[in-house]
All heavy atoms as an XYZ file, in Angstrom:
643
protein
N    -107.272    -19.761     62.911
C    -107.695    -19.380     61.568
C    -106.742    -18.241     61.091
O    -106.516    -17.284     61.767
C    -109.142    -18.878     61.575
C    -109.584    -18.288     60.279
S    -111.275    -17.759     60.164
C    -111.332    -16.489     61.370
N    -106.265    -18.419     59.881
C    -105.457    -17.417     59.259
C    -106.270    -16.244     58.759
O    -107.434    -16.409     58.444
C    -104.673    -18.009     58.065
C    -103.570    -18.980     58.473
O    -103.375    -19.155     59.678
O    -102.919    -19.498     57.583
N    -105.628    -15.071     58.790
C    -106.293    -13.868     58.274
C    -105.393    -13.198     57.265
O    -104.163    -13.229     57.362
C    -106.566    -12.909     59.431
C    -107.646    -13.409     60.371
C    -107.703    -12.571     61.612
N    -106.680    -13.105     62.523
C    -106.497    -12.639     63.740
N    -107.258    -11.676     64.219
N    -105.604    -13.129     64.545
N    -106.015    -12.544     56.297
C    -105.313    -11.707     55.342
C    -105.472    -10.278     55.812
O    -106.600     -9.818     56.036
C    -105.890    -11.832     53.913
C    -105.896    -13.271     53.436
C    -105.182    -10.932     52.935
C    -104.563    -13.893     53.176
N    -104.353     -9.584     55.940
C    -104.403     -8.164     56.340
C    -103.879     -7.387     55.144
O    -102.783     -7.667     54.638
C    -103.534     -7.892     57.590
C    -103.580     -6.424     57.938
C    -103.985     -8.740     58.771
N    -104.644     -6.399     54.718
C    -104.245     -5.536     53.623
C    -104.199     -4.105     54.096
O    -105.031     -3.697     54.913
C    -105.260     -5.643     52.463
C    -105.382     -7.010     51.882
C    -106.507     -7.068     50.898
O    -106.249     -6.782     49.677
O    -107.648     -7.353     51.313
N    -103.233     -3.365     53.588
C    -103.170     -1.965     54.026
C    -102.080     -1.217     53.231
O    -101.588     -1.679     52.220
N    -101.742     -0.056     53.772
C    -100.727      0.775     53.159
C     -99.668      1.118     54.197
O     -99.979      1.456     55.339
C    -101.354      2.066     52.630
C    -102.206      1.835     51.410
C    -103.546      1.541     51.535
C    -101.645      1.812     50.136
C    -104.350      1.303     50.428
C    -102.408      1.545     49.024
C    -103.768      1.294     49.139
O    -104.537      1.037     48.083
N     -98.423      0.998     53.798
C     -97.279      1.307     54.617
C     -96.485      2.375     53.867
O     -95.980      2.115     52.781
C     -96.434      0.041     54.846
C     -95.135      0.152     55.607
C     -95.341      0.792     56.955
C     -94.500     -1.212     55.736
N     -96.459      3.586     54.423
C     -95.808      4.715     53.741
C     -96.356      4.900     52.310
O     -95.622      5.187     51.400
C     -94.299      4.564     53.712
C     -93.689      4.650     55.092
O     -94.277      5.345     55.949
O     -92.647      4.007     55.339
N     -97.658      4.696     52.191
C     -98.343      4.933     50.920
C     -98.225      3.787     49.923
O     -98.750      3.873     48.808
N     -97.586      2.700     50.302
C     -97.433      1.546     49.398
C     -98.302      0.373     49.894
O     -98.246      0.048     51.073
C     -95.937      1.099     49.364
C     -95.746     -0.121     48.445
C     -95.061      2.245     48.853
N     -99.086     -0.177     48.987
C     -99.978     -1.285     49.332
C     -99.189     -2.517     49.786
O     -98.134     -2.803     49.233
C    -100.845     -1.634     48.127
C    -101.685     -2.884     48.340
C    -102.890     -2.834     48.976
C    -101.237     -4.114     47.867
C    -103.661     -3.963     49.214
C    -101.991     -5.274     48.076
C    -103.206     -5.161     48.742
O    -103.948     -6.301     48.943
N     -99.740     -3.236     50.771
C     -99.155     -4.500     51.202
C    -100.252     -5.444     51.550
O    -101.403     -5.057     51.860
C     -98.199     -4.344     52.402
C     -98.898     -4.120     53.704
C     -99.332     -5.182     54.501
C     -99.195     -2.841     54.170
C    -100.000     -4.986     55.687
C     -99.880     -2.630     55.354
C    -100.274     -3.701     56.103
O    -100.954     -3.512     57.285
N     -99.961     -6.734     51.520
C    -100.836     -7.789     51.991
C    -100.002     -8.840     52.689
O     -98.950     -9.218     52.196
C    -101.641     -8.373     50.841
N    -100.474     -9.318     53.826
C     -99.760    -10.362     54.576
C    -100.819    -11.390     55.017
O    -102.004    -11.058     55.187
C     -98.963     -9.859     55.751
C     -97.802     -8.982     55.343
C     -99.856     -9.093     56.763
N    -100.348    -12.607     55.232
C    -101.179    -13.637     55.879
C    -100.669    -13.797     57.291
O     -99.482    -13.883     57.525
C    -101.039    -14.981     55.107
O    -101.419    -14.755     53.757
C    -101.954    -16.031     55.734
N    -101.608    -13.778     58.249
C    -101.288    -13.847     59.658
C    -102.002    -15.100     60.245
O    -103.236    -15.203     60.104
C    -101.734    -12.589     60.433
C    -101.412    -12.734     61.898
C    -101.115    -11.341     59.838
N    -101.243    -15.980     60.838
C    -101.828    -17.133     61.465
C    -100.796    -18.165     61.789
O     -99.677    -18.164     61.263
N    -101.136    -19.065     62.706
C    -100.199    -20.105     63.156
C     -99.677    -20.939     62.036
O     -98.539    -21.428     62.086
C    -100.856    -20.996     64.222
C    -101.123    -20.244     65.525
O    -100.302    -19.342     65.869
O    -102.101    -20.567     66.217
N    -100.445    -21.135     60.939
C     -99.992    -21.970     59.857
C     -98.841    -21.336     59.063
O     -98.188    -22.019     58.275
C    -101.129    -22.319     58.900
O    -101.481    -21.147     58.134
N     -98.558    -20.079     59.286
C     -97.504    -19.366     58.564
C     -96.175    -19.496     59.208
O     -95.141    -19.267     58.595
C     -97.860    -17.886     58.405
C     -99.155    -17.611     57.710
C     -99.245    -18.298     56.372
O     -98.395    -18.098     55.494
N    -100.226    -19.165     56.204
N     -96.136    -19.912     60.489
C     -94.868    -20.015     61.242
C     -93.929    -21.022     60.569
O     -94.338    -22.136     60.227
C     -95.135    -20.392     62.674
C     -93.999    -20.140     63.586
C     -94.409    -20.086     65.059
O     -95.525    -20.433     65.374
O     -93.565    -19.622     65.824
N     -92.718    -20.585     60.316
C     -91.709    -21.449     59.749
C     -91.694    -21.495     58.235
O     -90.833    -22.125     57.631
N     -92.638    -20.831     57.569
C     -92.683    -20.814     56.136
C     -91.556    -19.875     55.607
O     -91.158    -18.979     56.294
C     -94.022    -20.327     55.603
C     -95.127    -21.341     55.756
C     -96.300    -20.954     54.945
C     -97.323    -22.111     54.962
N     -98.436    -21.855     54.092
N     -91.099    -20.146     54.392
C     -90.105    -19.236     53.813
C     -90.694    -17.797     53.752
O     -91.857    -17.609     53.593
C     -89.928    -19.755     52.392
C     -90.407    -21.174     52.433
C     -91.461    -21.245     53.482
N     -89.837    -16.829     53.920
C     -90.231    -15.452     53.834
C     -91.303    -15.090     54.879
O     -92.269    -14.404     54.616
C     -90.718    -15.050     52.444
C     -89.640    -15.183     51.394
O     -88.467    -14.913     51.733
O     -89.935    -15.536     50.277
N     -91.066    -15.640     56.101
C     -92.026    -15.328     57.177
C     -91.244    -14.830     58.385
O     -90.049    -15.083     58.535
C     -92.877    -16.541     57.561
O     -92.074    -17.531     58.164
N     -91.951    -14.139     59.277
C     -91.419    -13.790     60.612
C     -92.560    -14.126     61.566
O     -93.681    -13.686     61.404
C     -91.005    -12.308     60.730
C     -90.573    -12.033     62.166
C     -92.059    -11.368     60.301
C     -89.948    -10.699     62.421
N     -92.256    -14.995     62.523
C     -93.282    -15.433     63.432
C     -94.436    -16.040     62.702
O     -94.256    -16.979     61.905
N     -95.614    -15.481     62.865
C     -96.835    -16.020     62.254
C     -97.256    -15.224     61.031
O     -98.430    -15.270     60.619
C     -97.981    -16.087     63.280
C     -97.674    -17.055     64.411
C     -98.306    -14.700     63.843
N     -96.341    -14.459     60.431
C     -96.631    -13.557     59.322
C     -95.847    -13.936     58.080
O     -94.603    -14.117     58.155
C     -96.302    -12.081     59.690
C     -96.698    -11.191     58.558
C     -96.952    -11.697     60.966
N     -96.539    -14.049     56.957
C     -95.846    -14.205     55.676
C     -96.468    -13.216     54.719
O     -97.598    -12.798     54.894
C     -95.967    -15.638     55.146
O     -97.324    -15.931     54.833
N     -95.713    -12.856     53.714
C     -96.183    -11.911     52.727
C     -95.239    -10.779     52.507
O     -94.025    -10.964     52.497
N     -95.738     -9.587     52.396
C     -94.998     -8.373     52.004
C     -93.771     -8.178     52.892
O     -93.853     -8.133     54.102
C     -95.916     -7.135     52.056
N     -92.648     -8.041     52.220
C     -91.363     -7.884     52.952
C     -91.348     -6.637     53.778
O     -90.808     -6.636     54.902
C     -90.219     -7.871     51.935
N     -91.860     -5.543     53.298
C     -91.841     -4.265     54.064
C     -92.622     -4.418     55.380
O     -92.167     -3.950     56.451
C     -92.411     -3.144     53.241
N     -93.750     -5.084     55.338
C     -94.550     -5.301     56.578
C     -93.805     -6.237     57.528
O     -93.786     -6.007     58.723
C     -95.940     -5.853     56.208
N     -93.175     -7.246     56.973
C     -92.425     -8.180     57.843
C     -91.232     -7.454     58.514
O     -90.991     -7.686     59.708
C     -91.898     -9.386     57.024
C     -92.976    -10.341     56.536
C     -92.461    -11.631     56.018
N     -91.126    -11.577     55.426
C     -90.899    -11.450     54.104
N     -91.874    -11.371     53.264
N     -89.675    -11.464     53.672
N     -90.536     -6.612     57.756
C     -89.427     -5.833     58.352
C     -89.902     -4.927     59.446
O     -89.252     -4.781     60.482
C     -88.681     -5.062     57.268
C     -87.787     -5.932     56.402
C     -86.866     -5.102     55.522
N     -87.616     -4.177     54.637
C     -87.970     -4.521     53.401
N     -87.674     -5.678     52.888
N     -88.609     -3.634     52.663
N     -91.072     -4.251     59.238
C     -91.623     -3.365     60.250
C     -91.949     -4.153     61.521
O     -91.595     -3.705     62.621
C     -92.908     -2.716     59.705
C     -93.615     -1.784     60.648
C     -92.799     -0.489     60.845
C     -95.001     -1.443     60.146
N     -92.560     -5.281     61.377
C     -92.866     -6.097     62.534
C     -91.627     -6.644     63.236
O     -91.561     -6.646     64.473
C     -93.790     -7.293     62.126
C     -95.177     -6.892     61.678
C     -95.859     -8.081     60.979
C     -96.004     -6.367     62.815
N     -90.627     -7.004     62.467
C     -89.384     -7.473     63.055
C     -88.721     -6.360     63.865
O     -88.236     -6.577     64.956
C     -88.429     -7.934     61.955
C     -87.100     -8.480     62.463
C     -86.223     -8.986     61.359
O     -86.341     -8.516     60.218
O     -85.436     -9.914     61.654
N     -88.759     -5.120     63.347
C     -88.166     -3.983     64.019
C     -88.881     -3.712     65.337
O     -88.265     -3.388     66.348
C     -88.235     -2.727     63.126
C     -87.688     -1.499     63.780
C     -86.330     -1.292     63.882
C     -88.536     -0.560     64.330
C     -85.783     -0.155     64.498
C     -88.053      0.574     64.929
C     -86.663      0.779     65.040
N     -90.227     -3.809     65.362
C     -91.015     -3.478     66.550
C     -91.233     -4.644     67.514
O     -91.806     -4.476     68.600
C     -92.373     -2.909     66.116
C     -92.253     -1.531     65.633
N     -92.220     -0.413     66.424
C     -92.155     -1.066     64.334
C     -92.115      0.668     65.698
N     -92.060      0.318     64.431
N     -90.788     -5.873     67.112
C     -90.969     -7.038     67.950
C     -90.349     -6.818     69.348
O     -89.201     -6.356     69.460
C     -90.328     -8.261     67.311
C     -90.729     -9.558     67.982
O     -91.892     -9.693     68.438
N     -89.810    -10.488     68.075
N     -91.120     -7.074     70.402
C     -90.646     -6.890     71.752
C     -90.815     -5.492     72.308
O     -90.455     -5.230     73.450
N     -91.362     -4.600     71.471
C     -91.598     -3.209     71.906
C     -93.067     -2.937     72.110
O     -93.917     -3.573     71.528
C     -91.033     -2.246     70.858
C     -89.539     -2.373     70.629
C     -89.061     -1.382     69.579
O     -89.732     -0.403     69.301
N     -87.944     -1.685     68.968
N     -93.389     -1.972     72.996
C     -94.816     -1.586     73.147
C     -95.353     -0.935     71.883
O     -94.679     -0.185     71.216
C     -94.796     -0.618     74.317
C     -93.371     -0.417     74.748
C     -92.477     -1.206     73.855
N     -96.598     -1.246     71.611
C     -97.277     -0.634     70.468
C     -97.701      0.766     70.832
O     -98.096      1.032     71.973
C     -98.454     -1.501     70.031
C     -98.092     -2.908     69.556
C     -99.324     -3.744     69.336
C     -97.235     -2.825     68.289
N     -97.723      1.662     69.863
C     -97.984      3.115     70.182
C     -99.370      3.368     70.733
O     -99.505      4.193     71.625
C     -97.744      3.817     68.841
C     -97.653      2.773     67.813
C     -97.384      1.472     68.472
N    -100.394      2.724     70.222
C    -101.761      3.015     70.689
C    -102.194      2.227     71.906
O    -102.665      2.774     72.883
C    -102.767      2.774     69.552
C    -102.626      3.722     68.427
C    -103.727      3.514     67.406
N    -103.327      4.198     66.160
C    -103.799      3.816     64.994
N    -104.659      2.825     64.884
N    -103.413      4.436     63.909
N    -101.941      0.934     71.889
C    -102.421      0.073     72.960
C    -101.430     -0.113     74.117
O    -101.828     -0.380     75.211
C    -102.744     -1.328     72.395
O    -101.535     -1.964     72.002
N    -100.147      0.039     73.814
C     -99.121     -0.194     74.807
C     -98.795     -1.655     75.002
O     -97.877     -1.985     75.719
N     -99.522     -2.563     74.311
C     -99.209     -3.969     74.389
C     -97.855     -4.215     73.734
O     -97.513     -3.582     72.733
C    -100.282     -4.816     73.647
C    -101.585     -4.833     74.367
O    -101.630     -4.651     75.588
N    -102.665     -4.989     73.645
N     -97.081     -5.154     74.261
C     -95.779     -5.470     73.709
C     -95.979     -6.451     72.548
O     -96.620     -7.481     72.707
C     -94.869     -6.081     74.797
C     -93.556     -6.529     74.192
C     -94.621     -5.042     75.850
N     -95.410     -6.107     71.392
C     -95.551     -6.959     70.205
C     -94.793     -8.216     70.336
O     -93.596     -8.229     70.713
C     -95.061     -6.177     68.957
C     -95.048     -7.010     67.677
C     -96.433     -7.576     67.328
C     -94.515     -6.163     66.495
N     -95.446     -9.324     70.061
C     -94.852    -10.647     69.976
C     -95.241    -11.233     68.636
O     -96.412    -11.532     68.412
C     -95.331    -11.520     71.130
C     -94.828    -12.953     71.063
O     -94.075    -13.289     70.097
O     -95.206    -13.741     71.924
N     -94.294    -11.359     67.708
C     -94.644    -11.820     66.359
C     -95.105    -13.266     66.289
O     -95.506    -13.731     65.250
C     -93.467    -11.598     65.369
C     -93.183    -10.100     65.204
C     -92.224    -12.345     65.757
N     -95.106    -13.946     67.436
C     -95.644    -15.302     67.485
C     -97.111    -15.309     67.887
O     -97.733    -16.389     67.898
C     -94.850    -16.133     68.501
N     -97.713    -14.161     68.147
C     -99.088    -14.047     68.546
C     -99.902    -13.365     67.453
O     -99.775    -12.183     67.203
C     -99.191    -13.203     69.849
C    -100.590    -13.089     70.374
O    -101.564    -12.981     69.589
O    -100.762    -13.103     71.597
N    -100.745    -14.144     66.752
C    -101.481    -13.579     65.607
C    -102.348    -12.362     65.957
O    -102.408    -11.399     65.196
C    -102.384    -14.747     65.138
C    -101.713    -15.986     65.645
C    -101.031    -15.576     66.912
N    -102.986    -12.361     67.121
C    -103.846    -11.220     67.505
C    -103.001     -9.946     67.724
O    -103.397     -8.870     67.272
C    -104.636    -11.523     68.736
C    -105.696    -12.594     68.492
O    -106.211    -12.689     67.369
O    -106.022    -13.350     69.419
N    -101.838    -10.105     68.321
C    -100.955     -8.951     68.538
C    -100.382     -8.450     67.223
O    -100.203     -7.228     67.034
C     -99.832     -9.278     69.510
C    -100.201     -9.270     70.977
C     -99.009     -9.739     71.817
C    -100.664     -7.911     71.418
N    -100.120     -9.339     66.274
C     -99.601     -8.958     65.005
C    -100.645     -8.121     64.239
O    -100.320     -7.072     63.692
C     -99.171    -10.188     64.141
C     -98.946     -9.811     62.710
C     -97.915    -10.795     64.754
N    -101.890     -8.568     64.245
C    -102.921     -7.800     63.590
C    -103.057     -6.443     64.249
O    -103.175     -5.388     63.585
C    -104.281     -8.561     63.566
C    -105.424     -7.646     63.069
C    -104.179     -9.795     62.713
N    -103.060     -6.414     65.591
C    -103.140     -5.162     66.313
C    -101.984     -4.226     65.968
O    -102.135     -3.027     65.748
C    -103.158     -5.406     67.808
C    -103.352     -4.169     68.628
C    -103.405     -4.467     70.091
O    -102.649     -5.303     70.600
N    -104.277     -3.796     70.814
N    -100.777     -4.790     65.866
C     -99.595     -4.007     65.508
C     -99.705     -3.404     64.124
O     -99.401     -2.238     63.913
C     -98.334     -4.900     65.578
N    -100.188     -4.198     63.179
C    -100.369     -3.658     61.814
C    -101.412     -2.546     61.826
O    -101.241     -1.516     61.117
C    -100.784     -4.792     60.874
C     -99.665     -5.798     60.568
C    -100.216     -7.008     59.838
C     -98.549     -5.137     59.782
N    -102.442     -2.675     62.627
C    -103.448     -1.616     62.720
C    -102.888     -0.364     63.388
O    -103.232      0.746     63.057
C    -104.681     -2.114     63.466
C    -105.435     -3.143     62.676
C    -106.561     -3.829     63.446
O    -106.462     -4.022     64.672
N    -107.606     -4.228     62.771
N    -101.985     -0.530     64.310
C    -101.340      0.604     65.014
C    -100.286      1.261     64.164
O    -100.129      2.503     64.231
C    -100.655      0.123     66.319
C    -101.625     -0.003     67.497
O    -102.856      0.014     67.283
O    -101.130     -0.161     68.609
N     -99.559      0.498     63.356
C     -98.375      1.012     62.681
C     -98.559      1.357     61.241
O     -97.726      1.993     60.623
C     -97.229     -0.002     62.836
C     -96.790     -0.346     64.266
C     -95.899     -1.566     64.265
C     -96.109      0.868     64.894
N     -99.637      0.840     60.634
C     -99.904      1.086     59.219
C    -101.349      1.484     58.994
O    -102.126      1.524     59.941
C     -99.599     -0.191     58.365
O    -100.618     -1.181     58.634
C     -98.203     -0.775     58.682
N    -101.697      1.787     57.767
C    -103.070      2.115     57.440
C    -103.746      0.866     56.881
O    -103.788      0.584     55.697
C    -103.118      3.200     56.351
C    -102.498      4.523     56.844
O    -102.769      4.883     58.002
O    -101.787      5.172     56.062
N    -104.300      0.048     57.817
C    -104.973     -1.186     57.456
C    -106.319     -0.837     56.819
O    -107.090     -0.059     57.347
C    -105.172     -2.113     58.674
C    -106.087     -3.296     58.324
C    -103.841     -2.638     59.171
N    -106.602     -1.451     55.665
C    -107.851     -1.204     54.973
C    -108.778     -2.402     55.065
O    -109.988     -2.269     54.889
C    -107.639     -0.795     53.518
C    -106.833     -1.846     52.771
C    -107.005      0.560     53.390
C    -106.740     -1.619     51.247
N    -108.218     -3.583     55.317
C    -109.072     -4.793     55.317
C    -108.402     -5.903     56.104
O    -107.199     -6.138     55.912
C    -109.290     -5.207     53.860
C    -110.538     -6.001     53.656
N    -110.518     -7.332     53.348
C    -111.811     -5.670     53.735
C    -111.741     -7.781     53.218
N    -112.562     -6.809     53.466
N    -109.178     -6.589     56.939
C    -108.783     -7.816     57.577
C    -109.865     -8.825     57.299
O    -111.030     -8.571     57.600
C    -108.581     -7.654     59.129
C    -108.189     -8.965     59.747
C    -107.592     -6.548     59.434
N    -109.482     -9.956     56.686
C    -110.510    -10.944     56.353
C    -109.937    -12.322     56.568
O    -108.716    -12.536     56.571
C    -110.948    -10.788     54.905
C    -109.835    -10.965     53.907
C    -110.329    -10.761     52.458
N    -109.242    -10.656     51.548
C    -108.601    -11.677     50.963
N    -108.982    -12.888     51.235
N    -107.634    -11.492     50.121
N    -110.823    -13.318     56.725
C    -110.324    -14.711     56.910
C    -109.638    -15.167     55.611
O    -110.101    -14.827     54.486
C    -111.584    -15.516     57.110
C    -112.657    -14.544     57.448
C    -112.265    -13.209     56.864
N    -108.563    -15.895     55.762
C    -107.910    -16.472     54.574
C    -108.699    -17.705     54.136
O    -109.245    -18.431     54.953
C    -106.485    -16.875     54.930
N    -108.751    -17.920     52.834
C    -109.426    -19.084     52.326
C    -108.573    -20.287     52.608
O    -107.365    -20.235     52.462
C    -109.709    -18.942     50.830
C    -110.648    -17.790     50.476
C    -110.825    -17.683     49.015
O    -110.436    -18.582     48.248
O    -111.361    -16.640     48.587
N    -109.212    -21.367     53.035
C    -108.416    -22.581     53.298
C    -108.015    -23.173     51.977
O    -108.684    -23.057     50.964
C    -109.221    -23.593     54.131
O    -110.160    -24.242     53.331
N    -106.856    -23.878     51.985
C    -106.348    -24.515     50.788
C    -107.221    -25.665     50.332
O    -107.210    -26.037     49.177
C    -104.924    -25.017     51.043
C    -103.949    -23.881     51.264
C    -102.537    -24.387     51.519
O    -102.257    -25.574     51.288
O    -101.701    -23.566     51.942
N    -108.037    -26.197     51.207
C    -108.886    -27.354     50.832
C    -110.200    -26.911     50.201
O    -110.944    -27.749     49.748
C    -109.176    -28.218     52.064
O    -109.856    -27.464     53.033
N    -110.475    -25.589     50.180
C    -111.746    -25.108     49.595
C    -111.701    -25.159     48.104
O    -110.755    -24.832     47.477
C    -112.031    -23.665     50.037
O    -112.133    -23.548     51.405
């Protein structure tokens, strides 16, 4: 299931979609599409331990991506993405 993650990165609002269905889409990295600043941050930290949990970020793992965004940015909301068939 895809999730929408919203938050602030250096005081600027961002929103990304995280989920397996995002892999390979234009303007995506791993399982993340959306805000370029958030994608660049994840690309930079890919393969490195996260500051709070110590888990190594893998941008192909949706759960680790959400955790990384929570560790690295000010996440304000994580919610299920609406399916396109709804």
